C-alpha positions in Angstrom: -37.3 13.6 10.4 -34.5 10.9 11.2 -33.0 10.3 7.5 -30.4 7.6 7.9 -29.8 6.9 3.9 -26.3 8.5 4.5 -25.6 5.5 7.1 -26.8 3.1 4.7 -24.6 4.2 1.8 -21.8 3.4 4.0 -22.8 0.2 5.3 -23.8 -0.8 1.4 -20.2 0.7 0.2 -18.1 -1.0 3.1 -19.8 -4.6 2.7 -19.9 -4.4 -0.8 -16.3 -3.9 -1.2 -15.5 -6.7 1.2 -17.8 -9.0 -1.2 -15.5 -7.4 -3.8 -12.5 -8.5 -2.4 -13.5 -11.4 -2.3 -15.0 -12.4 -5.5 -11.4 -10.8 -6.4 -9.5 -13.2 -3.7 -11.0 -16.1 -6.0 -9.1 -15.2 -8.9 -5.7 -16.3 -7.3 -3.3 -14.7 -10.0 -5.0 -11.4 -9.7 -2.9 -9.4 -6.9 -4.8 -6.3 -6.5 -7.9 -4.9 -4.6 -11.6 -3.5 -5.2 -9.7 0.0 -5.0 -6.6 -0.8 -7.1 -8.9 -2.2 -9.4 -10.6 0.9 -9.9 -8.5 2.8 -10.6 -7.1 0.0 -13.5 -10.5 0.5 -14.5 -10.6 4.3 -15.2 -6.9 4.4 -16.7 -8.6 2.0 -19.5 -11.1 4.1 -20.7 -9.0 6.8 -21.1 -5.6 4.7 -22.6 -3.7 7.3 -20.8 -4.7 10.0 -18.5 -2.8 12.4 -15.9 -2.6 12.0 -12.1 -4.7 15.1 -11.5 -7.4 13.5 -14.6 -7.5 10.0 -12.5 -8.1 12.1 -9.2 -10.9 13.7 -10.6 -12.5 11.1 -11.9 -11.7 9.2 -8.8 -13.1 11.7 -6.4 -9.5 10.9 -4.6 -7.0 13.2 -3.6 -3.3 13.4 -5.1 -2.0 12.3 -2.2 -4.1 8.8 -1.4 -4.0 8.5 -5.4 -0.2 8.8 -5.4 0.3 5.9 -2.7 -1.8 3.7 -4.4 0.0 4.5 -8.4 3.2 4.0 -6.5 2.5 -0.1 -5.5 0.4 -0.4 -9.2 3.1 0.4 -11.0 6.0 -2.1 -8.4 3.6 -5.0 -9.3 3.6 -4.4 -12.6 0.0 -3.0 -13.3 1.1 0.4 -15.0 3.8 3.1 -16.1 4.2 6.8 -15.6 5.7 8.9 -18.0 6.3 12.8 -18.0 3.8 14.5 -20.7 6.1 15.4 -23.4 4.2 18.8 -23.7 5.2 19.6 -20.2 7.5 17.9 -18.0 5.5 18.5 -14.6 2.7 16.3 -16.2 3.1 12.8 -15.0 0.8 10.5 -17.1 -0.4 7.3 -16.5 -1.2 4.3 -18.2 -2.1 0.6 -18.1 0.5 -2.2 -18.9 -0.7 -5.7 -20.2 -1.2 -7.1 -17.3 -3.1 -4.7 -16.1 -5.3 -4.9 -19.9 -5.4 -8.7 -18.5 -7.2 -8.0 -16.1 -9.9 -5.8 -16.7 -11.4 -8.6 -18.5 -11.9 -10.3 -14.8 -12.8 -7.0 -12.6 -15.7 -6.7 -15.3 -16.1 -10.7 -14.8 -16.8 -9.6 -11.4 -18.5 -6.0 -11.5 -21.2 -8.6 -13.2 -21.1 -10.4 -10.3 -21.5 -7.5 -8.0 -24.4 -6.1 -9.8 -26.0 -9.6 -10.2 -26.3 -9.7 -6.2 -26.2 -5.9 -6.3 -29.9 -5.1 -8.2 -30.7 -9.1 -7.5 -35.0 -8.9 -6.7 -34.9 -5.2 -8.7 -37.1 -4.2 -12.1 -35.4 -2.7 -14.4 -37.5 0.9 -13.5 -36.5 1.0 -10.1 -33.2 0.7 -10.9 -32.7 3.8 -12.9 -34.6 5.4 -10.5 -32.2 4.3 -7.9 -29.8 5.2 -9.7 -31.2 8.5 -10.1 -31.8 9.4 -6.4 -28.1 8.6 -6.0 -27.1 10.5 -9.1 -28.4 13.7 -7.1 -27.0 13.0 -4.3 -23.5 12.9 -5.6 -24.5 16.5 -7.1 -25.5 17.4 -4.2 -22.3 16.5 -2.1 -20.2 18.2 -5.2 -21.6 21.6 -5.3 
């Protein structure tokens, strides 16, 4: 059996990232890319979280995430502070600039989802997403 699911998932991920970045560039005052937008989006769901928790949410290594967070901090999108309970823990939160960008990010996500699922029935979407979750959980084992 010659399955190509992994290859197709990789192609879809690459192409959707390019399209997403193109849609983001339509917003001239927004100077973040797809990966950075994803980070801000996750932070916005929690208001504040540790770097370790953010790593888990995004499935990124700490070294990869730290350099991305440094760039977001330099651009004024996030704040870093030490936890009052444990000074070894760095907490991350979004700034007002990031919160304003989340609306644009959500608009781009809506456009991407419309493009992504064009021609799909609702039942097909649910089944497809269930398959993707199964693949994800298999890879996490």
